[in-house]
N, C-alpha and C positions, 0 to 999 in steps of 0.2 A: 216698818223700815227695813230694807234689805241690806246685807253685807256691812260695810262701814259707814253707812249713810247717816246723817243727823238731820233732824227736824227742828229748827230754831225759830224763835219768836224774837224779832228786833226789838231792843229796848226802845221805850216811848220817849225817853229822855235824849234821843239823838237829834232833836230839833234845834232850837236856837241856843247858841252858846254866848257867853260874855268873855271879851278879852280882859287881860290884867288891868287895862286901863278903864273898864267899865263899859266898853263899846258893845253893842249887842250885834252879833254876827248871825244872821238868819240862815236856816238850814239850806237854803238854795244858793248861798254864795259859793262861788267856785273856789276851790283850794288849789294852791299851786303844787303842793304834795299830796300824795294819796294818803287818806285818813282812814284807819282801821276802825272797826265799829264792834260794839259789845252786843250779845244776844244771849238769851236764856234757852236752854236745851229742852225740847219738850219731848222728844222721842229719839232713841238710838237704835241702830241695826244691831244684830247679835255678834258682829265681828268688831264692834267698836271697843277699844280697849281701856283709853284714858279718859273717856267722857261719860258721864251718867246724866240721866234727866234731872233737872234742877241746877246743874252747874251753868256758869256763865262762861261763854267763850269769846275770844277775840278773833275776828275774821276780816278779810277784805270785801266790802260790799261791792266792789267792781266785778268780783267773780262769783255772783250769786244767782241762783235760779229760784224764783218766787213761785209759790203755789197757793192757791186759795182753797181752804178747807173749812165748810160750814160758815162762810163769810168772813173768815179771818185769814189774814195773809201771813204765810210762813216762808222760811227760806230753807231749801234742801242743799245739803253740801257733803262733801266727803270727810272724814275725820282728818285726813292728811292736810285739807285746807284750813285748818284751825291753827292760829298762831299762838294762842295761850288759853290756859283753862284756869278759871278761879272757882274754887270749891270750898264749901264750909266742912266738908266730910274729912279733910285731911288732918294728920296728926297735929297735936299741939306744937311740936316743935318745927314742923315744916312751915314754910313761908305763906302757903295758900294759893300760890300762883305758879304754874308750871310754864317756863318759857323755853 
């Protein structure tokens, strides 16, 4: 990866969801509001500062560029397009989520 680019793998759990009433909402259902998605970071460029491989990031799936590498589909994005980072490497007193 070059500069501040990230290569992320979309979470497989982004499919069907259940409402609080137990109704199954398929992944193809249109949402009125834009919904952010979680992904796992696979590779980072040398200028990425807040993200490391293995972190989970929150991003807008509408602003994505997909690429296929060895039969797997990944998303390439800039670090500035990340809305939040969830990482286990943070200190014990930290929340574990940067917003």
